[in-house]
C-alpha positions in Angstrom: 89.2 -47.3 35.1 87.2 -46.7 38.2 85.1 -49.3 40.0 81.9 -47.6 38.8 83.0 -48.0 35.1 83.9 -51.6 35.8 80.4 -52.2 37.2 78.8 -50.6 34.2 80.8 -53.0 31.9 79.7 -56.0 34.0 76.1 -55.0 33.8 76.3 -54.6 30.1 77.9 -58.1 29.8 75.1 -59.5 32.0 72.6 -57.7 29.7 74.0 -59.3 26.6 74.2 -62.7 28.1 70.7 -62.5 29.5 69.2 -61.3 26.2 71.0 -64.1 24.4 69.7 -66.8 26.7 66.2 -65.3 26.7 66.3 -65.5 22.8 67.6 -69.1 22.9 64.8 -70.1 25.4 62.2 -68.4 23.2 63.4 -70.1 20.1 63.6 -73.6 21.8 60.1 -73.1 23.3 58.3 -71.9 20.2 60.1 -73.8 17.4 61.4 -77.0 19.0 58.8 -77.3 21.8 61.6 -77.8 24.3 61.5 -76.4 27.8 64.1 -76.2 30.5 63.1 -78.1 33.6 65.6 -78.5 36.4 64.3 -80.2 39.5 61.1 -78.1 40.0 62.3 -75.0 38.3 60.3 -74.7 35.2 60.7 -72.6 32.0 58.4 -69.9 33.4 60.7 -69.4 36.4 63.8 -69.3 34.3 62.1 -66.7 32.0 61.2 -64.6 35.1 64.9 -64.7 36.3 66.2 -63.7 32.9 63.7 -60.8 32.6 64.7 -59.5 36.0 68.4 -59.7 35.0 67.6 -57.7 31.9 65.8 -55.0 33.8 68.5 -54.7 36.4 71.2 -54.6 33.8 69.5 -51.8 31.9 68.7 -49.8 35.0 72.1 -50.1 36.6 74.3 -50.4 33.6 73.6 -47.2 31.9 74.2 -43.9 33.7 72.8 -41.5 31.0 75.7 -39.0 31.3 75.5 -38.8 35.1 72.1 -37.0 35.4 71.3 -38.1 39.0 67.5 -37.5 38.8 67.2 -39.5 35.6 69.2 -42.4 37.1 67.1 -42.4 40.3 63.9 -42.4 38.2 65.1 -45.2 35.9 66.1 -47.4 38.9 62.7 -46.6 40.6 60.9 -47.7 37.4 63.0 -50.8 37.2 62.2 -51.8 40.8 58.4 -51.3 40.0 58.7 -53.5 36.9 60.6 -56.2 38.9 57.9 -56.1 41.7 55.1 -56.4 39.1 56.9 -59.3 37.4 57.3 -61.0 40.7 53.6 -60.6 41.6 52.5 -61.8 38.2 54.8 -64.8 38.4 53.6 -65.7 42.0 50.0 -65.2 40.9 50.2 -67.6 37.9 52.9 -70.1 38.9 53.0 -70.6 42.6 50.4 -73.4 42.5 52.0 -75.7 39.9 52.9 -79.2 41.0 54.8 -81.9 39.1 54.4 -85.6 38.9 56.6 -88.2 37.1 55.6 -91.5 35.6 58.2 -93.9 34.1 57.5 -96.4 31.4 57.7 -100.1 32.3 61.1 -100.5 30.6 62.4 -97.2 32.1 63.1 -95.6 28.7 60.5 -92.8 28.9 59.2 -90.5 31.6 55.9 -88.7 31.4 55.9 -85.4 33.4 52.5 -84.0 34.5 52.3 -80.3 35.3 49.2 -79.8 37.5 47.9 -76.3 37.9 44.8 -74.6 39.3 43.7 -71.0 38.8 40.5 -69.6 40.4 37.8 -72.0 39.2 39.8 -73.7 36.5 42.1 -76.6 36.9 44.1 -78.6 34.4 47.3 -80.5 33.6 49.8 -80.2 30.8 52.0 -83.2 29.8 55.7 -83.3 28.9 58.2 -86.0 28.0 61.5 -85.8 29.9 64.4 -85.9 27.5 67.2 -85.8 30.1 67.8 -84.2 33.5 67.4 -80.6 32.1 65.0 -80.7 29.1 61.4 -81.7 28.7 59.5 -81.9 25.4 56.0 -80.4 25.3 53.5 -83.0 24.1 50.6 -80.6 23.3 48.3 -82.7 25.4 46.3 -81.4 28.3 43.3 -82.1 30.5 40.9 -79.8 32.3 39.1 -80.3 35.6 36.1 -78.7 37.3 36.5 -75.9 39.9 40.3 -76.1 40.1 40.2 -79.7 41.1 43.6 -81.5 41.3 43.3 -85.2 40.6 47.0 -85.9 40.9 47.4 -84.1 44.2 44.4 -85.8 45.6 45.5 -89.2 44.2 42.4 -89.7 42.1 44.0 -91.0 39.0 45.3 -94.2 37.4 48.1 -94.4 34.9 48.3 -97.5 32.6 51.2 -97.9 30.2 49.8 -99.5 27.0 53.3 -99.8 25.7 56.5 -97.9 26.4 55.3 -94.8 24.4 51.6 -94.8 25.1 49.9 -93.9 28.4 46.2 -94.3 29.2 45.3 -91.9 32.0 42.1 -92.3 34.0 41.4 -89.3 36.2 38.6 -87.7 38.3 37.2 -84.6 36.7 36.2 -83.2 40.1 32.5 -82.8 39.3 31.3 -85.5 41.7 30.6 -88.0 39.0 31.5 -91.6 39.9 33.1 -92.3 36.5 36.7 -91.3 35.7 37.6 -89.5 32.4 40.1 -91.2 30.1 42.9 -89.6 28.2 45.4 -91.4 25.9 48.8 -89.7 25.6 51.4 -90.7 23.0 55.0 -89.9 23.8 57.6 -89.2 21.1 
């Protein structure tokens, strides 16, 4: 077996593994509402990496009976898709920031994902399960003109008990009063 054939086999194995993990991630996201979250690497970034691996594995793993023009065209298209995926990922995910709040007894951690896009701002809330997984809480807040209350330190977190958080935050509209959101953890 030549080196080229070995490389094709490796790319096919990478393709199978990447598709498997992409399917597992999709199932856990949509059915179980679980997201991977390692340090500041969120589920969107992991999906981007898996998508790039799938495209590279398809483009470089299959030679289509050694037709050089077809192989070059396929690799060119793959690079275009990867560049587009990277631009879309940067456009929608580069401004996300994360904040962590631990309950008084230390048993629960609320994770706030703060994002801003054009004139819209908002935050989504997650509960940290362990060092890798976070559970989506289906709670969110919006702010005016892309305002970031957590980054600007214009918020107050009050733990009502170890599973309930009362959040007071500045909406960003110039009003003196803070908005209030009560978040229940699982």
